[in-house]
Wavefront OBJ file of the C-alpha trace (Angstrom):
o trace
v -0.011 -0.002 0.010
v 1.137 3.529 -0.716
v 1.555 6.216 1.921
v -1.617 7.966 0.773
v -3.639 4.754 1.089
v -2.313 4.094 4.604
v -3.047 7.678 5.593
v -6.568 7.366 4.214
v -7.137 4.120 6.134
v -5.874 5.678 9.367
v -8.130 8.686 8.969
v -11.117 6.385 8.338
v -10.298 4.330 11.480
v -9.847 7.409 13.638
v -13.118 8.919 12.381
v -15.009 5.746 13.369
v -13.347 5.691 16.838
v -13.655 9.341 17.782
v -16.771 10.311 15.790
v -17.590 13.970 16.657
v -14.216 14.371 18.422
v -12.479 14.046 15.030
v -12.345 17.077 12.645
v -10.610 17.496 9.300
v -8.889 20.865 8.905
v -7.294 21.017 5.407
v -8.223 18.371 2.882
v -6.857 15.063 4.115
v -3.476 16.321 5.275
v -4.389 17.917 8.610
v -6.972 17.006 11.269
v -7.706 17.577 14.969
v -8.617 14.969 17.538
v -10.113 15.888 20.932
v -8.813 13.350 23.455
v -10.973 12.634 26.532
v -9.107 11.518 29.649
v -10.579 8.374 31.178
v -10.711 9.276 34.881
v -11.355 5.963 36.656
v -11.035 7.527 40.078
v -11.984 11.007 41.331
v -9.429 13.659 40.359
v -7.902 16.036 42.923
v -7.561 19.615 41.619
v -5.319 22.023 43.520
v -4.855 25.773 43.128
v -2.961 27.703 45.777
v -4.851 26.927 49.044
v -8.007 25.656 47.242
v -8.834 22.012 46.460
v -11.673 20.304 44.703
v -12.651 16.822 43.653
v -13.667 16.467 39.993
v -14.591 13.542 37.764
v -14.304 15.087 34.297
v -11.604 17.115 32.456
v -11.934 19.079 29.227
v -10.514 17.248 26.193
v -6.881 17.498 25.071
v -6.441 18.764 21.496
v -3.951 17.039 19.200
v -3.475 18.332 15.601
v -1.805 15.943 13.127
v -0.106 17.077 9.893
v 0.542 14.410 7.269
v 3.455 14.586 4.822
v 4.506 12.477 1.852
v 7.072 10.412 3.873
v 4.547 9.086 6.465
v 4.385 6.281 7.326
v 7.119 4.836 5.135
v 10.075 6.873 6.523
v 9.177 9.104 9.476
v 6.183 9.999 11.697
v 3.835 12.935 11.028
v 4.172 16.278 12.701
v 1.926 17.180 15.625
v 0.685 20.197 17.588
v -0.534 19.509 21.186
v -2.798 22.007 22.865
v -4.272 22.079 26.398
v -5.031 25.227 28.360
v -4.793 23.584 31.843
v -1.375 21.987 31.192
v 1.690 23.975 32.105
v 4.152 24.886 29.405
v 6.763 22.563 30.876
v 4.174 19.700 30.890
v 3.486 20.264 27.208
v 7.180 20.420 26.441
v 7.785 17.087 28.237
v 4.880 15.584 26.328
v 6.378 16.684 23.006
v 9.665 15.048 24.026
v 7.878 11.767 24.793
v 6.166 11.766 21.406
v 9.525 12.467 19.754
v 11.128 9.587 21.622
v 8.349 7.182 20.694
v 9.782 4.165 18.899
v 8.385 4.703 15.429
v 8.220 1.617 13.177
v 8.616 2.521 9.514
v 5.662 1.522 7.422
v 3.273 1.462 10.440
v 0.805 4.208 11.429
v 1.303 5.619 14.928
v -1.325 8.289 15.661
v -3.546 6.033 17.794
v -0.499 4.924 19.854
v 0.330 8.591 20.386
v -3.224 9.153 21.697
v -2.861 6.337 24.207
v 0.506 7.793 25.329
v -1.118 11.180 25.929
v -3.917 9.571 28.022
v -1.293 8.124 30.321
v -0.089 11.605 31.178
v -2.916 12.165 33.632
v -2.515 10.991 37.199
v -4.974 11.350 40.053
v -3.955 14.917 40.838
v -3.502 18.204 38.963
v -1.851 21.241 40.545
v -2.176 24.693 39.044
v 0.984 26.369 40.354
v 1.283 30.157 40.409
v 4.919 30.108 41.564
v 6.451 28.581 38.455
v 9.292 30.485 36.935
v 9.531 31.488 33.266
v 9.522 28.293 31.250
v 10.957 27.502 27.855
v 8.094 26.342 25.675
v 8.212 23.900 22.824
v 7.348 25.840 19.665
v 5.004 23.089 18.568
v 2.884 23.343 21.719
v -0.034 25.717 21.927
v -1.591 27.291 25.002
v -0.204 26.210 28.357
v -1.459 28.288 31.261
v 0.163 31.411 32.642
v 0.540 31.855 36.426
v -1.736 34.893 36.435
v -4.588 32.889 34.872
v -4.759 29.905 37.251
v -7.773 31.194 39.229
v -9.865 31.501 36.071
v -8.714 28.092 34.898
v -9.491 26.521 38.277
v -13.041 27.897 38.208
v -13.532 26.841 34.573
v -12.529 23.261 35.368
v -14.988 23.142 38.268
v -17.814 24.511 36.076
v -16.964 22.062 33.328
v -17.078 19.152 35.759
v -20.483 20.304 37.091
v -21.969 20.659 33.618
v -20.672 17.305 32.521
v -22.051 15.602 35.642
v -25.461 17.169 34.991
v -25.467 15.865 31.413
v -24.576 12.397 32.574
v -27.259 12.562 35.246
v -29.921 13.627 32.765
v -29.005 10.956 30.248
v -29.337 8.034 32.686
v -32.245 6.523 34.619
v -32.479 7.491 38.280
v -34.451 6.241 41.313
v -36.460 8.882 43.183
v -35.403 8.992 46.830
v -39.057 9.497 47.926
v -41.300 7.283 45.808
v -38.543 4.948 44.496
v -39.862 5.259 40.906
v -37.268 4.786 38.149
v -37.342 7.733 35.759
v -34.967 9.578 33.452
v -32.626 12.030 35.045
v -33.980 14.828 32.845
v -37.367 14.400 34.617
v -35.721 14.712 38.071
v -34.624 17.776 39.997
v -31.200 17.587 41.584
v -30.651 19.964 44.481
v -27.530 22.069 44.145
v -26.383 22.237 47.743
v -26.636 18.576 48.755
v -26.914 16.822 45.348
v -29.953 14.806 46.425
v -32.492 14.278 43.635
v -36.233 13.591 43.424
v -38.897 13.379 40.808
v -40.795 16.639 40.113
v -44.121 15.299 41.412
v -42.722 14.344 44.843
v -40.829 17.628 45.248
v -43.855 19.640 44.150
v -46.064 17.968 46.745
v -43.394 18.394 49.427
v -42.814 22.122 48.735
v -46.524 22.959 48.648
v -47.080 21.198 52.012
v -44.085 23.005 53.509
v -45.363 26.432 52.317
v -48.863 25.734 53.650
v -47.289 24.865 57.005
v -45.382 28.152 57.121
v -41.924 26.890 56.188
v -40.033 29.118 53.752
v -36.580 30.560 53.172
v -33.836 28.717 55.071
v -36.491 26.680 56.893
v -37.489 24.871 53.692
v -34.935 21.995 53.833
v -34.154 19.040 51.621
v -36.677 16.210 52.299
v -33.890 13.684 52.826
v -33.611 12.525 56.444
v -30.999 14.438 58.488
v -30.150 16.686 55.548
v -29.938 20.292 56.783
v -29.416 21.970 53.360
v -32.052 24.542 52.359
v -33.574 24.702 48.873
v -32.524 27.621 46.675
v -35.179 30.092 45.431
v -34.623 29.178 41.785
v -35.051 25.486 42.673
v -38.356 26.236 44.380
v -39.555 28.189 41.366
v -38.559 25.286 39.108
v -40.407 22.823 41.358
v -43.744 24.487 41.953
v -44.198 26.063 38.484
v -46.954 28.275 39.885
v -46.410 32.064 39.711
v -48.981 32.904 42.399
v -47.621 30.333 44.836
v -44.033 31.442 44.159
v -44.993 35.093 44.738
v -46.479 34.046 48.079
v -43.212 32.215 48.863
v -41.185 35.340 48.029
v -43.478 37.591 50.103
v -43.252 35.334 53.162
v -39.492 34.989 52.800
v -39.036 38.783 52.511
v -41.326 39.385 55.500
v -39.467 36.875 57.571
v -36.087 38.411 56.647
v -37.288 41.892 57.525
v -38.685 40.709 60.865
v -35.223 39.472 61.794
v -33.800 43.006 61.321
v -33.696 45.137 64.447
v -34.056 48.412 62.536
v -37.160 47.364 60.522
v -40.760 47.302 61.779
v -44.109 47.039 59.984
v -46.550 49.917 59.686
v -49.724 48.942 61.611
v -51.854 50.740 59.026
v -50.554 49.734 55.591
v -48.171 46.885 56.552
v -45.255 48.565 54.824
v -41.761 48.009 56.300
v -40.521 51.147 58.137
v -36.886 51.935 58.880
v -36.409 53.161 62.462
v -33.516 55.040 63.952
v -31.471 54.432 67.089
v -32.811 57.434 68.952
v -34.160 57.255 72.491
v -37.632 58.351 71.427
v -40.147 55.805 70.181
v -41.244 57.781 67.128
v -41.738 55.937 63.817
v -43.099 57.471 60.556
v -44.302 55.391 57.612
v -43.065 56.724 54.289
v -45.967 55.117 52.472
v -49.001 56.389 54.403
v -47.267 58.929 56.679
v -48.753 57.307 59.762
v -46.986 58.397 62.962
v -46.880 55.640 65.590
v -44.915 54.308 68.538
v -42.343 51.773 67.549
v -42.845 49.898 70.832
v -46.599 49.435 71.121
v -47.494 50.176 67.430
v -50.211 52.608 68.606
v -50.502 56.254 67.634
v -47.466 58.120 68.819
v -47.553 59.345 72.441
v -45.143 61.738 74.164
v -44.738 59.892 77.412
v -41.177 59.136 78.337
v -42.102 55.549 79.121
v -44.257 53.682 76.615
v -47.363 52.095 78.271
v -46.341 48.870 76.674
v -42.860 49.079 78.232
v -44.427 49.897 81.612
v -46.767 46.915 81.329
v -43.857 44.672 80.339
v -41.849 45.833 83.350
v -44.780 45.186 85.703
v -45.254 41.721 84.233
v -41.541 41.016 84.626
v -41.653 42.138 88.270
v -44.601 39.867 88.925
v -42.838 37.045 87.140
v -39.679 37.581 89.230
v -41.739 37.567 92.439
v -43.455 34.361 91.323
v -40.072 32.790 90.516
v -38.724 33.855 93.950
v -41.715 32.332 95.744
v -41.376 29.104 93.796
v -37.616 29.040 94.528
v -38.223 29.423 98.274
v -40.871 26.691 98.164
v -38.452 24.408 96.381
v -35.675 25.163 98.877
v -38.041 24.415 101.798
v -39.138 21.204 100.172
v -35.522 20.169 99.582
v -34.694 20.871 103.295
v -37.724 18.847 104.444
v -36.736 15.959 102.227
v -33.139 16.123 103.492
v -34.273 16.057 107.125
v -36.519 13.085 106.433
v -33.606 11.304 104.792
v -31.362 12.055 107.840
v -34.042 10.792 110.231
v -34.480 7.581 108.277
v -30.759 7.089 108.085
v -30.397 7.503 111.915
v -33.317 5.114 112.469
v -31.696 2.505 110.235
v -28.363 2.909 112.031
v -30.081 2.476 115.443
v -31.892 -0.603 114.163
v -28.617 -2.039 112.853
v -26.912 -1.360 116.255
v -29.736 -3.034 118.193
v -29.665 -6.007 115.832
v -25.927 -6.359 116.375
v -26.365 -6.235 120.161
v -29.060 -8.928 120.043
v -26.802 -11.079 117.858
v -23.863 -10.776 120.314
v -26.077 -11.561 123.328
v -27.494 -14.584 121.500
v -24.016 -15.766 120.644
v -22.907 -15.395 124.257
v -25.973 -17.243 125.505
v -25.468 -20.026 122.974
v -21.793 -20.325 123.985
v -22.741 -20.713 127.666
v -25.321 -23.343 126.827
v -22.830 -25.202 124.670
v -20.242 -25.163 127.483
v -22.811 -26.590 129.920
v -23.852 -29.278 127.503
v -20.209 -30.074 126.880
v -19.584 -30.703 130.598
v -22.599 -32.932 130.842
v -21.695 -34.830 127.673
v -18.149 -35.381 128.976
v -19.461 -37.171 132.140
v -21.834 -39.281 130.099
v -19.062 -40.110 127.666
v -16.719 -41.251 130.435
v -19.382 -43.520 131.897
v -20.245 -44.910 128.526
v -16.595 -45.575 127.724
v -15.980 -47.725 130.828
v -19.131 -49.768 130.174
v -18.171 -50.170 126.500
v -14.711 -51.471 127.374
v -16.159 -54.086 129.740
v -18.733 -55.140 127.186
v -16.031 -55.364 124.508
v -13.837 -57.671 126.697
v -16.813 -59.962 127.322
v -17.644 -60.150 123.658
v -13.996 -60.771 122.685
v -13.709 -63.537 125.327
v -16.842 -65.230 124.007
v -15.523 -64.959 120.423
v -12.148 -66.360 121.449
v -13.827 -69.340 123.102
v -15.666 -70.002 119.882
v -12.428 -69.919 117.782
v -9.551 -72.505 117.721
v -7.530 -70.774 120.392
v -5.310 -71.657 123.361
v -3.635 -69.486 126.003
v 0.108 -68.915 126.018
v 1.516 -70.841 129.007
v 3.734 -67.876 129.852
v 1.621 -64.705 129.420
v -1.821 -66.312 129.014
v -2.625 -64.391 125.856
v -5.072 -66.146 123.544
v -3.408 -67.506 120.368
v -5.349 -68.763 117.366
v -4.064 -71.703 115.325
v -5.201 -71.743 111.737
v -2.927 -74.490 110.297
v 0.553 -76.010 110.292
v 2.383 -78.118 112.917
v 1.914 -78.089 116.699
v 4.912 -75.827 117.402
v 3.644 -72.359 118.460
v 5.387 -69.052 119.123
v 3.905 -66.230 121.155
v 4.528 -62.933 119.457
v 3.913 -61.057 122.697
v 6.470 -62.697 125.042
v 8.492 -64.771 122.512
v 7.628 -67.979 124.325
v 7.687 -71.275 122.375
v 5.332 -74.105 123.285
v 3.555 -77.087 121.838
v -0.108 -76.888 120.837
v -2.219 -79.002 123.077
v -4.697 -81.217 121.331
v -6.922 -81.517 124.432
v -10.255 -79.731 124.235
v -11.214 -76.880 126.441
v -9.203 -73.980 127.713
v -5.861 -74.564 129.403
v -6.183 -71.517 131.587
v -9.315 -70.164 133.037
v -8.007 -66.614 132.822
v -9.735 -64.481 130.130
v -7.619 -62.029 128.094
v -9.090 -59.755 125.421
v -5.923 -59.622 123.276
v -5.438 -61.883 120.244
v -2.020 -62.456 118.588
l 1 2 3 4 5 6 7 8 9 10 11 12 13 14 15 16 17 18 19 20 21 22 23 24 25 26 27 28 29 30 31 32 33 34 35 36 37 38 39 40 41 42 43 44 45 46 47 48 49 50 51 52 53 54 55 56 57 58 59 60 61 62 63 64 65 66 67 68 69 70 71 72 73 74 75 76 77 78 79 80 81 82 83 84 85 86 87 88 89 90 91 92 93 94 95 96 97 98 99 100 101 102 103 104 105 106 107 108 109 110 111 112 113 114 115 116 117 118 119 120 121 122 123 124 125 126 127 128 129 130 131 132 133 134 135 136 137 138 139 140 141 142 143 144 145 146 147 148 149 150 151 152 153 154 155 156 157 158 159 160 161 162 163 164 165 166 167 168 169 170 171 172 173 174 175 176 177 178 179 180 181 182 183 184 185 186 187 188 189 190 191 192 193 194 195 196 197 198 199 200 201 202 203 204 205 206 207 208 209 210 211 212 213 214 215 216 217 218 219 220 221 222 223 224 225 226 227 228 229 230 231 232 233 234 235 236 237 238 239 240 241 242 243 244 245 246 247 248 249 250 251 252 253 254 255 256 257 258 259 260 261 262 263 264 265 266 267 268 269 270 271 272 273 274 275 276 277 278 279 280 281 282 283 284 285 286 287 288 289 290 291 292 293 294 295 296 297 298 299 300 301 302 303 304 305 306 307 308 309 310 311 312 313 314 315 316 317 318 319 320 321 322 323 324 325 326 327 328 329 330 331 332 333 334 335 336 337 338 339 340 341 342 343 344 345 346 347 348 349 350 351 352 353 354 355 356 357 358 359 360 361 362 363 364 365 366 367 368 369 370 371 372 373 374 375 376 377 378 379 380 381 382 383 384 385 386 387 388 389 390 391 392 393 394 395 396 397 398 399 400 401 402 403 404 405 406 407 408 409 410 411 412 413 414 415 416 417 418 419 420 421 422 423 424 425 426 427 428 429 430 431 432 433 434 435 436 437 438 439 440 441 442 443 444 445 446 447 448 449 450
C-alpha cells in the first residue's frame, strides 16, 4: 500500500473511533482529535490553598499534519494544545512523542493518543509560583501563572456541567417514591446533590409552604439533611407564579422581621426603617402614619411607653413568682433532706440493736454449749468404761468359739489356723507345743489376740 492509502485508512479508522471528536482541517493532510481523559477515580484539583474533587476534564487537543514520507520513513508532525497543562508539561509531552519508537511503514497516531492519556494521574496542581519556562514551539496554550484562578473555576464549572449531562441521560431512582425515571425528569438539588422526581418535590414544597416553612427553613426532604432549597429550585419545582410570589413575600417578610431596625406599619403593613434614637417615634413613608415603635399605637409623648411599663410590671410579677417558687423548692428540699437524715439515723439504730441482740444470743449459745459439753463429757466417760467391759466380754466369748489356746507364759489367747503343733507367742517370745486336748488350758480371760 502507498503512503496515501495508509493515511486514508488511518483517517477512516480514527473517524469511526472518535466520531464527533475528530475534525478534518485542510483536505486530508491535517486534522484535529479531541482526546478525553478516562478518569477511573476522582481527580484532585489544587490551586494555591483551594482544592476540589472532579470527575471530568476538558478534552486535550492534538493536531496531526501528514506529509509524503509518512508512514514509510518518518512519523507525522503534531501540535498539542491544552489550556490547563503547564508549558513545561506540554514540552515534556512533546519530548515523549519524539522519543516514541516509530516503526517505519506502520501508522502511529492512535499509539500517540494512548500515550497522551497516560499523562494524567490522580492529581492536577495549578501552580502560580512557576518560573519563566521555555516552551516547545509546537505546543499551543499552556497556562500562565496569572490565569490559574480562572482556569480553576472553569474546570470546576466544566465538571459540574458534565455531571449534569450524565445525570440527565441516565435513569435514576427517586429517593421519595422509588420510581425509576430519566434524570431529565428529576430535579437535583444544588447544595446537597440529592435528587427527586418533580411530582414528589412539588407535593413536598406545597405542603411546606402551607405549614409556614419558607426561606432557610425549607430544607431538603432527605432525612437528617440540613441543606435549604434555593429560590430558583423552588420556582422550578412548583411552576406556579402565584404560589411562588407568596413564597417570596413570606421569605421577605421573615427576613425583615429578623432586622432590628425594621418594623411594619400597623396601618398599611409597609416596612418602616427606624432610627437608634431614644424616642419611640416611627413614621411610615408610604401612608405617613406616625406611631410608637414599641406598642404600634398612635405616637404618644410619654417618656415611658405604656407597653414598656406593662412589660416591666409583668416582669416584676414574674420575678416575684419565681422567687416564691424558689423558696418553696428550697423548703421542700430541706424537708426531704431532714426526712432522709431521720431515716438514716433510724436505720443505724436498728442495725446497732440487731448487732447487740446477735452478740447476746451468741454469748448465751456459747454458755449453753459449754454446759452441755460438761454434761456430755461425764456421760461419755461412763459410757466408755461400760463399752470397754462389754467389748472384753464379747472378745472372750468370740475367742472361746475360735480354735484358740492361751500362752503358758503370758496367758494371751493365740489362734491356730494351720501347720504343725509348734507355736510361738509374738507377745512374750515364748515357744510351746499346741495341746490337742479340748477346752481352755487356763481359766483366765484375756481380750488380746495375737
